[in-house]
Each structure stands twice: as structure tokens, then as C-alpha cells.
N, C-alpha and C positions, 0 to 999 in steps of 0.2 A: 481424472479425464473430467472436462467439463464442458459449458455447454459454448457455443461459437460467436464472435462478434461478429456483426454485421455492417455493410458497407455503408448504410445510414442510422438513423436513430431506428429502433425496436419499435414505437411507436406510430410512425411514421407508415409501416407497412404492417403493420396490425390493426392501424384503423386508416386504410389510404383514402378511404372519401372524404374523410375530415383534412387530407394536408394532400391534395391532388397537386400543388404548387412545390411542392418539396418532392411529389414520387416523378412530376415533369422534369424538374432541374434533376434530377438521379439517372434518370435515363438519357436526359443529353448530354450529360457527364460521358456517359459510357460510350453512348454515338459516337461524340467525338473523337473519345481517345480508341477506341476500335479503327476507323475509317482514318484515322492517322497514322496506327497499324498494319489497315487491310485498306488501302484506296479504292484497290480493284473492286470491292463490295457494293452491290446496291444498297442504297438505303432503305428500300422498299426490306431486303433481306436483313439486314441489322437488327430495325423493327421486330420481327419476329421474332427471332432469336433474344431481343431485350424484354418481350412480353411473356418469355419462357423465365429467364433467369428471374425478372422480378415475380412469375407465381413460384418458381423455386424457393427463395426466397421466402415468400410471405408462409408458404406453406412451415418451411423451418420456425421464421416468427412463433406462429401459433401452437408449434409444440413445446416451444419454450416455456420455460416456468421462472417465475421471480428469484434471479438470485440468490442461494443465502437467508432468504426471507421467509422460505416454505420450510417450516418445521418437519415435515412430514417424509422430506428429501433424505435420502438413504446413504448414507455416508460411511456404511461399515466395508470394509474389505474382502473382496473376493479371488479368485483370481483369473487368468487369461482365457484358460481351458473353458471353466465355465461363464466366462462372458461371452466365447465365440461360439456354446452352446445355447445359450440363450437367445443374443441376438443374431447370428450366422454373419458378424461382420468380421472379418479377418485381421482379427488384433495382433494376433501372432506375426501375421507376418508385417503387418504397420509398425511393430514397435522394431522389428528385425532390420526391417527398411530405414527405420531412425536411426539404428546405429550399425548400419552396417560401414560406417567408416572405421570401426572399433574391431570388426571381424567379429560380433559374440553374437551368440544366439540365446533363443530364450526359451524354456521346458513348456512356459503353458502354465508353470506353478505357481508365477508371477504371483505378489498381491497387488493389488490394483483398485483405487479409489475413487468410485463413481459418485459425483456430485445428484446425479435424477435419473434414476437409472428409465424412466418414463419417457423422459427425454428421446434417448437413445434407443428404444423398442420404435419409438415412434419415427424416429429417423431410421431403421433399416424398412418401416415401412414404405418412407415415402422413397427412398434411395429404391427400392422394388420397383417402383412408378416411373421413375426418372430414366430419362435416356441417358446414355454416357456422355453423347456429346454436349447435354445438359448441365451434366456435370464439369466439362472440361470448359465450359464457357465459365463458368462461376469461378473455377479456379483463374481461369485468366481476369476476368473483374479484382478479383482479390490482390492477384500481380499489379495489376492498373492503379489500383488504389492505394498499394503499400508506395510505390514509387511515389504517388503525386505527396504524399503524406511525406516522404523524405525531402523530396524536392522544395516543398514548402518550410522543413523543418530547418534544411541545410541554408539556404538562401545566397548561401556560395559555395565555390567548388574547393573543400579544403588541399592547403596546400601538402605536398607528398612529407614531410616533417610532422604537420599536424594529424596527418593520416596515421603516419609508424607510431608515433606518440600517444596517440588516444588509444590503438591499438596493444600496442605494449605494456600501457598502463591495466586494459584491461585484463588481458590475458593473466599478466604476473601479478596480481592484486597483495599475491604473499611476500614476493620477492621487493616490492616497491615499500609496502606497509612494513617491512623489516627496515627495510633506510631511513623509511618516516620516523618509526616509534623510537631510533637511536636518538634523534636530537629532538623529540618532541612530545617524549610519554617517562614520566617521573610514578615510581613504582606507590606510589603515594597515592595517583588518582585511582584506583582500584580499590582500596580501601575506603577514601574517603566519599567516592560514587556510591559504595557499597551501604556504607551509613546514609547518605541523601536516599538511596530506595528503601532503605528499612523505616525511615521516618515517613514515605510519601506510605508506604505500604500501609504503615498503623491509621493512615490518615483516610487511607479507601477502606478501610476496615470499618473505620468508626462510619462512613456513607453508608457503605452496606448493612450495619449491625441498625443504622436509628434512622433509616430511610421506613416512611412509612406505604410504600407503593407495592413491596416484595412480600409474600408469605414468608415461612418459616423456612418450608422446605427449598425455597430460591435463593434466601441467604444462607443458609448451611453449601449449597451448591456454588454458589457465586464466591464464598469463602474458601472454600475447596481451590477453585481454581487461580485464587489470588494467592494463597501460599503454597500452590506450586507451580506458580509462574516464575520461571529463572532469569538470570540475566547473563550477559556475554558485553566486558567491560573492557574497551580500547585495543585488544588484543588477543588471539587467543592462548590458553595459560601454556601451552607446549611450545612458544615461537617464543623462545630464550635468547639464541644462537646462530651463526650465520650455516652450521652443520645441521640444525632443523629444517631450514631454507630449502637445504642442497637436498636433504633427503623426502620433503616434499616434494622435488620437481624429479626422483631420482628416475623414473619408470616413463618421462618424457623423453630420454635421448638428449643427442646436441641439437641447437640452434644455431643459425650461422646468420651473417650476414650478406651472404653471396642468394639467396634466393629466396623472396619472400612470399611467392605460392609456395615453397613445398615446405615452409614452415609454417606458413596456417595449415596445411591439408595436415602437418604433423601434430600441432597444437589442436587440431578439431581431434585426434583420432583419439591422441590421447586423454583428452575431455571426456568425450564419451565412452571409453575404456574405464576413466574412473566413476561415471554415471552408472553405468552398467554393476559394476562391484559394490556400488552404495546401494543398488537393488537388491543383491541377494547376500548383505549384510543386516546388522541389527542397525538403524539409524540413533547415531549418536548423537547431542546436542550439543557438543563441543563442535561439530561441524560451523564454519563460519560462513555464510552469503554475501556478507558484506567487504568490500573494500574496508582497509582501515584506514586510510586517508579522507574519505567519506565525511564530510560535516550533515553526513545524515542520520536519523536514529530509524529503526525500524521497531514491528512489532510481527512477530512469525504466529499465524493463526494455528497452521499446524501443529508446530512445537509447545505452546503458549512460552513463546521463551521473547523479552524487549532484549537489544542491541543497542551499544551506541559504544562506534570506531573511534582510537583515537585523534580521528580527526575532529570530531566534535568536541574533545572534552580540551578545548582551547578558547581563548576569548575570542569576540567577546561571549560566548556562551558557558563559560568556567573559566574562575581561576585558582588554583588553587588554596593560594593563600590568601583569597578575596572575602567579603563580607558576607556572612554568609545569607544576610538579605537575600542580595542580589544573587548568588550562585541561586537558592532556591527560586528567586523571579525566570533566573534564564534557565539552564540546565534543571533545576527541580521542575520547571513547568512543565521541559520537551519527556523526562523520565513520565512525569507523571501521564502526558499526554500520550504515549504508549501504551501504557498500564491499561488506561482508559478503551484504549483500542481492542483490549482482552472482552470489554464490556459495553460494544456499540454496537449497531445494527444488525451487525452480522454476526460477529462472535460470540456475542453476550448466548448465544443460543447453543454455543458449540462448549463440549465439557472439557478437558485439560489438555483428552489424547485427542484433540480434534472430531470427538462423535457426539451428535446431537444429543441435548439433554433434555430431559423433564419438563425442569420449572420452565423452558418457554412455551410449552403445552398448555400450563395451567394459567390464569386469571393473571399472574401476575404480568405474562407477554402484552395481553391486551392492554392492560393500566403502562408498561414500559412503551409503547405503540402510540397510546395517545400523551404521553409525554413529551413523546421523538415530534408530534407531528407539532409540536409549537413551538420547537427551531424548523421546519421546515417552512412554516409560514412565516416567520420572520426572517430565516434568512432569505426569501423567496421578495420580500420586498425590499431588500439591498440593490444596487446596481453594480455592476464590476467594473472594471478602469476599461471598459471598452462601450459604457452606457448601455449595457444589456443587463437583463435581472439577473440575480444570480438563480441557479435551479436548487430550492432547499431540500429536495427530494435526492437529488446528485449529489450535494454537498454533506449531508444529512451524517455521516460516518464521519466525518473529520470537524465536521461543527461540535459534534457531540465532545471528540476526545479535545476538541482545545476550550469546551465549556469544562466539562469534568476538568480536565488538566490543570487548566486557573485555578479552579476552585480546592484543589484536594492539594496544590501545593502551597495555597497559601494557610491550611490548616496544618502541612504538615511543617511549616516554618514554627506556624505557633506552638505544635507541638516540640521543635527543637529547641525553640526558648523555654519553656517551661525547665527543660530536663537540662539547660546548658546556662541554668539561672548563676549570675557571679563571677562570669566569665566579660574577662573585658572584650570587648567589639573595636574594632578598628573604625576611625570615623573618615570620613571623606575631605577632600582639602576645600579648601574658599567656598564657592554659593553653594553646593553639595551640603552644606553644614546645616542647613536650613532644613534638610527633609529628614524626620524620622524614619525609623528602619522600614515601617511597615509602608508604608508613601517609596522608600527606597526599590521594596520590593515589584510595587506596583511599574514606577518608571522604567524598571532593568527589563522586567516583564515586554513592555511596549516598545523600549530601545530594541529586543531581539528583532522586532517584528521589522526595522526598518528596511525596503526595500526600494530597488529601481526596475520598474517592468517595462519592457521591450515592448511599444505598441506592435511592432511588426507581430510580434507571435500574438496577433487577436484573431486569426484565424482558427483558433482552437480553443479561444476564450469559453463556448459552450460545453468541451468535455471535461473541463478540468473540473477535479474530483473536490480539489480547494476554493472556499471561499477567497474575494483579495483581498490583500493582507492589512488594508484598513478596517475593512469588517473583521476581520480574525481575532483583531485588539476588540476596537469599539464592540461589535457583539456580545463577546467576554466578555468586558468591563460591564456593559449597561444590564447584565444580567444577574452583576454578584452586590451583594448587600454590602459586604464587607469592602469592597473598593468604593461606594457611597460613601458610606461613612468614614473612611480615611482620607478622603479630600473633600469630606462637606459639602457634598454634588446634590444641587436642589431634586427638590419631588418633582416627579414630573418631568424633570429635564429631559437631553437625551443620553445623558449619560446615569441617567435611575429613575426611569421608568418603572410607572406604577405594576405595570403587568411584565413580570420578568419569567425566562423558561428556565427551568435546573429539571436537572436527572441527578447526576452523581456530584 
């Protein structure tokens, strides 16, 4: 259970006197939306309710803490019953309502992880002082904002085919994934990627043990976390035959093409039931949370686990018989990026099982914060694709992973070369032969970030957690001495500045 998101940036509400224009725009948006839905209401009456909404949200914002950055946050599990005794909030009723489609009951003994007890203790007091009508108004405001976001994101109403295809793909990830891996999975992939991860972990170990900003206790803790980090590669190990797929969906029942609504309800009931049973059983790290056909990778902070679906183990990110230098520059960088997420601005203060660790409370964390400030300053000076300055604080987590991922991937490739001396390396044809293996590493890295931005998505630019692809390449490379050496970059040039930000 975590703190909520708000209708506008928290800083606007927390320091409203400094952001009067933003607050006024927010009020105008709510007013127009309400009058559109309830045209019979008077403007004066609506304005009174809006002021109450702003006041309520401001109280909530001031009760929040900085998510994931406060080492004192209590991440130890408790039971629903104990939570109810402490906060007088009907949590059991809340979860039974959430799972009502599955027709399941909660005993109160279910373990709950709450990121910050202080916030919910404050919420309990705030709710006691708040009229029910006011709570309903905020709930309506949430629905209006969500509807607006959906409208902006869609830009067009999807056809029945698009809607059906998208929902089917989302609801039957394993079934679709099984069909995909029949044509796009080679059993060698898993072993080869495991070797890649081995060298990347060696590279990360060197960074942990050789850096000068961590004390010995911090290094031991970080090394333990790295050693215990697990990986999911390509597909679940149990998914081998069609009978495995049928077994996975055995309790779903029959899905027909006759009644879309009934199918949707049945799917939701099945999913809720599966979630309920997972709550009452030991969590297994073998559970897949990602589509097998996805071309994205992920790091699971709670399970200390990295995942690389079959969809990302394809060209241009990975070629099973391709040049090692290029595979390390593409997939190696992606894998390393996810490993670094275990040690970024949020995850770094958590142990392997998701608990907060002591090393973040020592002087090491202060030095860690000082070094990350360099990245905040650097990326805040870049402009995104919409000529707006990037928020270096908002993108910090990804910028740390981008920079550390590149450095660790290159070092991993150098370790790979040392341990594979004498092996004949393939050569690229034609003009590409003029580049050596280290140059090809960086060329493949840059090529993997080629992208086309839809400027119609500019409305969301300030909410992005990632820097623009241009700066994800330039920002990382310009901080890396090895890149400057390999391409003989002139000192104090854009790609070889005198001041560089480094962490891992």
C-alpha cells in the first residue's frame, strides 16, 4: 500500500503561493468539467466545492513523504487486522470489495506491506475531519482526470478489431507468448544470455569493490544483493508444450466469441481469484509479470529480479550468432541497465528481499546523494523533443541506469575478451570493416536508441521518467572516458567535457 498520485504536481499544492497560475488553471479545468457534466449547477456553488477539493488535496500532499527516498520508511509486513487496529480504516472491507468478483473472503491475517505508516496515520486523521461529500467530489475529480488522460492518449477511437486484439493480447499473455516462441525462441538463447549476465555481474562487482565512496559495510550489502539477484530469460521454464498452456488457464473455463461482456467479467473473476490465491501462498520468483512477446526489459524491486522476455532477444537488440562487441553494446547495455536499477536512487536503499538496509543510513548514502546530484544538474540543462528542459530529478533513476549500464556493459565486454582470447571473431562487411571491436560496441549502443518521436504526444513530455533518446545517448557517452579514448574525442568538446558525472 503506497501513497497516492495527485491531479497536478505535488509541488504546486505544497507551495501553492508560488504557483498561482498553475493552481488557477487546475481550478478552471475542474470547473469546466463539472459544468459540462452538471450544467444546472451555479458557478458560485461549484467554486465553493472546488476550494474544498484543493484544500483536501493540499492536506494529503503535506502528509506525504518523498517516496522511496526516506530511509526511515517502514517496509516490514503487518496483517490487515493489525492495520485496522492502528488506523481505524476498514482495510478488510476495502480488499473484499476489491476482490468481490472472485467471491473471496479475507481473514485479516494476510500480510501487508505499507511504504509509509506515518502518511496513512495522517490520512486517518484527515478523513475524520472531512465531509463524505468532499471525499465524493475528489473521487469524481479523479475520474474526470483519468478520462481526460485516456482521451489525450488515444487521439482516435480504436476500431472493434483493434480493441478486441489489444484486450485479447493483454488477457492471454501466456497463450500468445507460447505461439510466439515457437518461431522466435532458440534454446541457445537462455544459455548465451546467462553467460552475458555472468560477465555483467563480474563488471558490477568490480564497480562495487573498487569505488571510493562506499564503506566496507555498504560494499558487503551491495555485493550480497547483486549475488542474490535472479534473472528470467525468454520464457517461464515450465512453459514447454501446449498442455502447459492449457494447465495455466484450466480454472478460467470456456471463453466463446458470442458475448464479449460476459467474457470480460469471467476473465476478471479468474484473475482476481488467481491474485487472491497468490496472496495466500508463498511468493515464487518463477511467476512472470511480463508479456513474452514484449520488447521491453524490467527490474522487479520487490523480488530483486531482472526479466528479459523473448521479444527483446531479437534483432536489433540481440543476434545469437552475432558479434560479441555488438551484442554487448545492445543487449548487454539493456541487461546492465536493469541490474543498475537494483542500485539506483530508490532501489539502492533496499535489501534483496525488499526491506530497507542499514547502509543507506550511513555516510555512504550521503555521498551517494551527492554524486547523483551531478546527474540532476547535467540532465536539467538538456531540452527534450518539445523544447522544454528535462526534469533532472524526475529522470534521475533512469539516468543513473543509463550511465551505469553503459559503463558496466563496456567493462563486461573487455572481461569477455580477456577470457576468450584466441577465438576468431566475425568481421562485418564493406565499410563497417574500418571500425574496430570497441568502436562497434559504441556504434551498436547508439544504433539501439534510434527512435521517432510523435510530437502529438507532447502533452505528456513533463511526466516522462526517461530523458529524450538523444540525451540518453549523448548524456551517457559524454560522461564516459572510454568512449572519448576509443573515438579520440577532443578535450572539452561536447562529447568529452572536462567535468563528468559517474556513479557505478
